[in-house]
N, CA, C and O atoms as a GROMACS GRO file, in nm:
protein
  312
    1UNK      N    1   7.391   6.342  20.850
    1UNK     CA    2   7.431   6.480  20.812
    1UNK      C    3   7.448   6.525  20.704
    1UNK      O    4   7.517   6.457  20.628
    2UNK      N    5   7.412   6.613  20.670
    2UNK     CA    6   7.460   6.672  20.494
    2UNK      C    7   7.621   6.693  20.470
    2UNK      O    8   7.707   6.704  20.557
    3UNK      N    9   7.631   6.694  20.371
    3UNK     CA   10   7.832   6.674  20.301
    3UNK      C   11   7.735   6.888  20.323
    3UNK      O   12   7.621   6.933  20.313
    4UNK      N   13   7.835   6.928  20.345
    4UNK     CA   14   7.853   7.077  20.274
    4UNK      C   15   7.976   7.106  20.152
    4UNK      O   16   8.097   7.085  20.163
    5UNK      N   17   7.911   7.154  20.048
    5UNK     CA   18   7.934   7.222  19.935
    5UNK      C   19   7.988   7.266  19.926
    5UNK      O   20   7.978   7.292  20.046
    6UNK      N   21   8.094   7.345  19.885
    6UNK     CA   22   8.134   7.489  19.806
    6UNK      C   23   8.058   7.578  19.734
    6UNK      O   24   8.066   7.560  19.613
    7UNK      N   25   7.982   7.676  19.770
    7UNK     CA   26   7.928   7.741  19.634
    7UNK      C   27   8.021   7.796  19.511
    7UNK      O   28   8.139   7.824  19.530
    8UNK      N   29   7.963   7.808  19.392
    8UNK     CA   30   8.082   7.869  19.240
    8UNK      C   31   8.072   8.025  19.263
    8UNK      O   32   7.966   8.087  19.262
    9UNK      N   33   8.172   8.068  19.278
    9UNK     CA   34   8.149   8.229  19.332
    9UNK      C   35   8.230   8.269  19.145
    9UNK      O   36   8.308   8.214  19.067
   10UNK      N   37   8.147   8.397  19.151
   10UNK     CA   38   8.247   8.463  19.010
   10UNK      C   39   8.229   8.603  19.085
   10UNK      O   40   8.133   8.622  19.159
   11UNK      N   41   8.326   8.697  19.062
   11UNK     CA   42   8.367   8.826  19.083
   11UNK      C   43   8.307   8.954  18.935
   11UNK      O   44   8.368   8.976  18.831
   12UNK      N   45   8.202   9.002  18.971
   12UNK     CA   46   8.228   9.019  18.832
   12UNK      C   47   8.308   9.163  18.841
   12UNK      O   48   8.387   9.174  18.934
   13UNK      N   49   8.286   9.327  18.709
   13UNK     CA   50   8.395   9.452  18.695
   13UNK      C   51   8.323   9.475  18.837
   13UNK      O   52   8.368   9.389  18.913
   14UNK      N   53   8.222   9.562  18.910
   14UNK     CA   54   8.207   9.631  19.007
   14UNK      C   55   8.277   9.538  19.088
   14UNK      O   56   8.291   9.619  19.180
   15UNK      N   57   8.341   9.420  19.138
   15UNK     CA   58   8.347   9.372  19.227
   15UNK      C   59   8.247   9.394  19.351
   15UNK      O   60   8.253   9.471  19.447
   16UNK      N   61   8.129   9.275  19.305
   16UNK     CA   62   8.056   9.164  19.286
   16UNK      C   63   8.031   9.062  19.376
   16UNK      O   64   7.952   9.110  19.457
   17UNK      N   65   8.057   8.947  19.406
   17UNK     CA   66   8.049   8.894  19.455
   17UNK      C   67   7.914   8.704  19.449
   17UNK      O   68   7.878   8.633  19.543
   18UNK      N   69   7.896   8.697  19.357
   18UNK     CA   70   7.788   8.667  19.325
   18UNK      C   71   7.832   8.459  19.305
   18UNK      O   72   7.919   8.384  19.262
   19UNK      N   73   7.724   8.460  19.358
   19UNK     CA   74   7.761   8.266  19.402
   19UNK      C   75   7.629   8.179  19.356
   19UNK      O   76   7.513   8.222  19.353
   20UNK      N   77   7.675   8.040  19.318
   20UNK     CA   78   7.570   8.024  19.274
   20UNK      C   79   7.601   7.881  19.346
   20UNK      O   80   7.711   7.837  19.378
   21UNK      N   81   7.458   7.815  19.366
   21UNK     CA   82   7.533   7.668  19.468
   21UNK      C   83   7.533   7.527  19.341
   21UNK      O   84   7.484   7.517  19.229
   22UNK      N   85   7.598   7.451  19.411
   22UNK     CA   86   7.732   7.326  19.357
   22UNK      C   87   7.618   7.218  19.362
   22UNK      O   88   7.622   7.102  19.321
   23UNK      N   89   7.534   7.273  19.411
   23UNK     CA   90   7.374   7.135  19.368
   23UNK      C   91   7.285   7.200  19.252
   23UNK      O   92   7.165   7.172  19.256
   24UNK      N   93   7.328   7.282  19.150
   24UNK     CA   94   7.238   7.372  19.052
   24UNK      C   95   7.232   7.281  18.938
   24UNK      O   96   7.144   7.260  18.855
   25UNK      N   97   7.365   7.226  18.958
   25UNK     CA   98   7.418   7.094  18.833
   25UNK      C   99   7.503   7.181  18.729
   25UNK      O  100   7.571   7.276  18.770
   26UNK      N  101   7.497   7.136  18.556
   26UNK     CA  102   7.464   7.239  18.439
   26UNK      C  103   7.342   7.174  18.388
   26UNK      O  104   7.367   7.067  18.333
   27UNK      N  105   7.226   7.206  18.389
   27UNK     CA  106   7.117   7.205  18.367
   27UNK      C  107   7.087   7.349  18.277
   27UNK      O  108   7.045   7.364  18.162
   28UNK      N  109   7.123   7.435  18.369
   28UNK     CA  110   7.152   7.621  18.324
   28UNK      C  111   6.962   7.651  18.369
   28UNK      O  112   6.893   7.696  18.277
   29UNK      N  113   6.921   7.634  18.450
   29UNK     CA  114   6.795   7.656  18.535
   29UNK      C  115   6.872   7.720  18.636
   29UNK      O  116   6.775   7.742  18.708
   30UNK      N  117   6.959   7.764  18.696
   30UNK     CA  118   6.977   7.830  18.818
   30UNK      C  119   6.990   7.957  18.778
   30UNK      O  120   6.978   8.009  18.667
   31UNK      N  121   7.030   8.023  18.940
   31UNK     CA  122   7.040   8.137  18.956
   31UNK      C  123   7.168   8.153  19.036
   31UNK      O  124   7.224   8.067  19.104
   32UNK      N  125   7.213   8.308  19.014
   32UNK     CA  126   7.265   8.346  19.080
   32UNK      C  127   7.226   8.424  19.233
   32UNK      O  128   7.106   8.452  19.247
   33UNK      N  129   7.342   8.471  19.376
   33UNK     CA  130   7.306   8.515  19.428
   33UNK      C  131   7.416   8.653  19.475
   33UNK      O  132   7.530   8.668  19.432
   34UNK      N  133   7.364   8.720  19.546
   34UNK     CA  134   7.471   8.823  19.604
   34UNK      C  135   7.472   8.862  19.720
   34UNK      O  136   7.350   8.860  19.737
   35UNK      N  137   7.515   8.899  19.821
   35UNK     CA  138   7.446   8.964  19.912
   35UNK      C  139   7.595   9.054  19.944
   35UNK      O  140   7.591   9.035  20.066
   36UNK      N  141   7.667   9.100  19.934
   36UNK     CA  142   7.790   9.169  19.899
   36UNK      C  143   7.766   9.313  19.943
   36UNK      O  144   7.790   9.386  20.038
   37UNK      N  145   7.671   9.316  19.758
   37UNK     CA  146   7.631   9.410  19.728
   37UNK      C  147   7.600   9.620  19.790
   37UNK      O  148   7.655   9.729  19.772
   38UNK      N  149   7.475   9.562  19.864
   38UNK     CA  150   7.473   9.600  19.957
   38UNK      C  151   7.460   9.588  20.118
   38UNK      O  152   7.419   9.677  20.192
   39UNK      N  153   7.500   9.472  20.153
   39UNK     CA  154   7.496   9.467  20.286
   39UNK      C  155   7.429   9.499  20.409
   39UNK      O  156   7.351   9.441  20.485
   40UNK      N  157   7.509   9.659  20.402
   40UNK     CA  158   7.477   9.772  20.539
   40UNK      C  159   7.266   9.761  20.489
   40UNK      O  160   7.176   9.778  20.571
   41UNK      N  161   7.247   9.730  20.344
   41UNK     CA  162   7.057   9.786  20.387
   41UNK      C  163   6.981   9.618  20.363
   41UNK      O  164   6.873   9.584  20.315
   42UNK      N  165   7.094   9.538  20.422
   42UNK     CA  166   7.037   9.386  20.431
   42UNK      C  167   6.931   9.322  20.299
   42UNK      O  168   6.833   9.250  20.282
   43UNK      N  169   7.022   9.402  20.230
   43UNK     CA  170   6.951   9.374  20.002
   43UNK      C  171   7.041   9.213  19.994
   43UNK      O  172   7.155   9.185  20.033
   44UNK      N  173   6.922   9.117  19.920
   44UNK     CA  174   7.029   8.994  19.850
   44UNK      C  175   6.989   9.000  19.692
   44UNK      O  176   6.868   9.006  19.667
   45UNK      N  177   7.075   9.000  19.593
   45UNK     CA  178   7.057   9.033  19.438
   45UNK      C  179   7.061   8.919  19.413
   45UNK      O  180   7.130   8.821  19.442
   46UNK      N  181   6.951   8.952  19.336
   46UNK     CA  182   6.926   8.726  19.248
   46UNK      C  183   6.868   8.768  19.059
   46UNK      O  184   6.755   8.803  19.025
   47UNK      N  185   6.998   8.746  18.965
   47UNK     CA  186   6.989   8.727  18.915
   47UNK      C  187   7.048   8.631  18.853
   47UNK      O  188   7.146   8.576  18.904
   48UNK      N  189   6.977   8.576  18.673
   48UNK     CA  190   7.026   8.418  18.626
   48UNK      C  191   7.140   8.425  18.586
   48UNK      O  192   7.205   8.526  18.563
   49UNK      N  193   7.187   8.260  18.570
   49UNK     CA  194   7.299   8.253  18.556
   49UNK      C  195   7.351   8.282  18.405
   49UNK      O  196   7.456   8.332  18.366
   50UNK      N  197   7.223   8.223  18.323
   50UNK     CA  198   7.260   8.270  18.226
   50UNK      C  199   7.285   8.352  18.110
   50UNK      O  200   7.334   8.342  17.998
   51UNK      N  201   7.212   8.468  18.215
   51UNK     CA  202   7.150   8.601  18.137
   51UNK      C  203   7.320   8.710  18.235
   51UNK      O  204   7.279   8.821  18.266
   52UNK      N  205   7.427   8.696  18.264
   52UNK     CA  206   7.443   8.746  18.394
   52UNK      C  207   7.478   8.905  18.367
   52UNK      O  208   7.530   8.980  18.450
   53UNK      N  209   7.432   8.943  18.219
   53UNK     CA  210   7.420   9.071  18.178
   53UNK      C  211   7.319   9.163  18.177
   53UNK      O  212   7.328   9.284  18.153
   54UNK      N  213   7.145   9.050  18.223
   54UNK     CA  214   7.064   9.094  18.215
   54UNK      C  215   7.037   9.110  18.405
   54UNK      O  216   7.107   9.094  18.505
   55UNK      N  217   6.919   9.142  18.379
   55UNK     CA  218   6.841   9.210  18.481
   55UNK      C  219   6.843   9.168  18.573
   55UNK      O  220   6.895   9.057  18.567
   56UNK      N  221   6.787   9.215  18.748
   56UNK     CA  222   6.841   9.161  18.913
   56UNK      C  223   6.732   9.217  18.931
   56UNK      O  224   6.682   9.316  18.878
   57UNK      N  225   6.682   9.116  19.045
   57UNK     CA  226   6.601   9.194  19.141
   57UNK      C  227   6.647   9.159  19.281
   57UNK      O  228   6.689   9.054  19.330
   58UNK      N  229   6.621   9.303  19.338
   58UNK     CA  230   6.656   9.250  19.509
   58UNK      C  231   6.593   9.213  19.579
   58UNK      O  232   6.488   9.264  19.541
   59UNK      N  233   6.563   9.146  19.678
   59UNK     CA  234   6.450   9.096  19.731
   59UNK      C  235   6.545   9.165  19.913
   59UNK      O  236   6.668   9.175  19.923
   60UNK      N  237   6.442   9.200  20.028
   60UNK     CA  238   6.502   9.127  20.140
   60UNK      C  239   6.706   9.044  20.248
   60UNK      O  240   6.778   8.947  20.231
   61UNK      N  241   6.704   9.135  20.322
   61UNK     CA  242   6.774   8.904  20.382
   61UNK      C  243   6.688   8.897  20.419
   61UNK      O  244   6.680   8.776  20.395
   62UNK      N  245   6.537   8.933  20.497
   62UNK     CA  246   6.506   8.840  20.564
   62UNK      C  247   6.415   8.797  20.515
   62UNK      O  248   6.376   8.690  20.561
   63UNK      N  249   6.336   8.859  20.397
   63UNK     CA  250   6.235   8.772  20.262
   63UNK      C  251   6.318   8.608  20.202
   63UNK      O  252   6.272   8.505  20.152
   64UNK      N  253   6.425   8.643  20.232
   64UNK     CA  254   6.552   8.598  20.134
   64UNK      C  255   6.544   8.521  20.213
   64UNK      O  256   6.493   8.421  20.162
   65UNK      N  257   6.577   8.497  20.372
   65UNK     CA  258   6.615   8.416  20.442
   65UNK      C  259   6.465   8.317  20.459
   65UNK      O  260   6.484   8.205  20.506
   66UNK      N  261   6.316   8.357  20.422
   66UNK     CA  262   6.212   8.286  20.493
   66UNK      C  263   6.212   8.195  20.301
   66UNK      O  264   6.195   8.073  20.296
   67UNK      N  265   6.222   8.241  20.227
   67UNK     CA  266   6.215   8.157  20.060
   67UNK      C  267   6.287   8.020  20.105
   67UNK      O  268   6.228   7.912  20.109
   68UNK      N  269   6.461   8.046  20.148
   68UNK     CA  270   6.495   7.930  20.156
   68UNK      C  271   6.545   7.849  20.232
   68UNK      O  272   6.632   7.761  20.228
   69UNK      N  273   6.441   7.914  20.340
   69UNK     CA  274   6.393   7.772  20.461
   69UNK      C  275   6.250   7.742  20.419
   69UNK      O  276   6.170   7.672  20.481
   70UNK      N  277   6.231   7.802  20.312
   70UNK     CA  278   6.111   7.720  20.297
   70UNK      C  279   6.132   7.617  20.179
   70UNK      O  280   6.071   7.525  20.124
   71UNK      N  281   6.237   7.676  20.172
   71UNK     CA  282   6.237   7.525  19.980
   71UNK      C  283   6.347   7.451  20.078
   71UNK      O  284   6.391   7.375  19.992
   72UNK      N  285   6.411   7.424  20.176
   72UNK     CA  286   6.449   7.316  20.256
   72UNK      C  287   6.421   7.209  20.349
   72UNK      O  288   6.452   7.104  20.405
   73UNK      N  289   6.289   7.369  20.314
   73UNK     CA  290   6.173   7.263  20.404
   73UNK      C  291   6.093   7.160  20.349
   73UNK      O  292   6.042   7.062  20.403
   74UNK      N  293   6.090   7.206  20.216
   74UNK     CA  294   5.974   7.131  20.107
   74UNK      C  295   5.839   7.193  20.108
   74UNK      O  296   5.741   7.160  20.041
   75UNK      N  297   5.851   7.292  20.196
   75UNK     CA  298   5.689   7.354  20.109
   75UNK      C  299   5.681   7.451  20.006
   75UNK      O  300   5.580   7.522  19.998
   76UNK      N  301   5.756   7.460  19.941
   76UNK     CA  302   5.744   7.466  19.844
   76UNK      C  303   5.770   7.441  19.792
   76UNK      O  304   5.887   7.408  19.778
   77UNK      N  305   5.598   7.428  19.642
   77UNK     CA  306   5.620   7.316  19.502
   77UNK      C  307   5.599   7.364  19.410
   77UNK      O  308   5.527   7.459  19.380
   78UNK      N  309   5.667   7.295  19.348
   78UNK     CA  310   5.721   7.366  19.168
   78UNK      C  311   5.487   7.332  19.102
   78UNK      O  312   5.450   7.361  18.988
   0.00000   0.00000   0.00000
């Protein structure tokens, strides 16, 4: 059984809660995810943790779920 760690969370001035996995380490190659921004529309927002004021992308919650599942299962390789 894997140990579950708490994600790091930060709120921006608009009240959006961005989270970064604690598994990402301190290497700087991380993304932050916000799911509370447009939850009613089922959107997930992603941004670069090094540039929080930079651009964001939005994907459907369904696409995000499929993407993270593929990562966990090892279906995606660099």
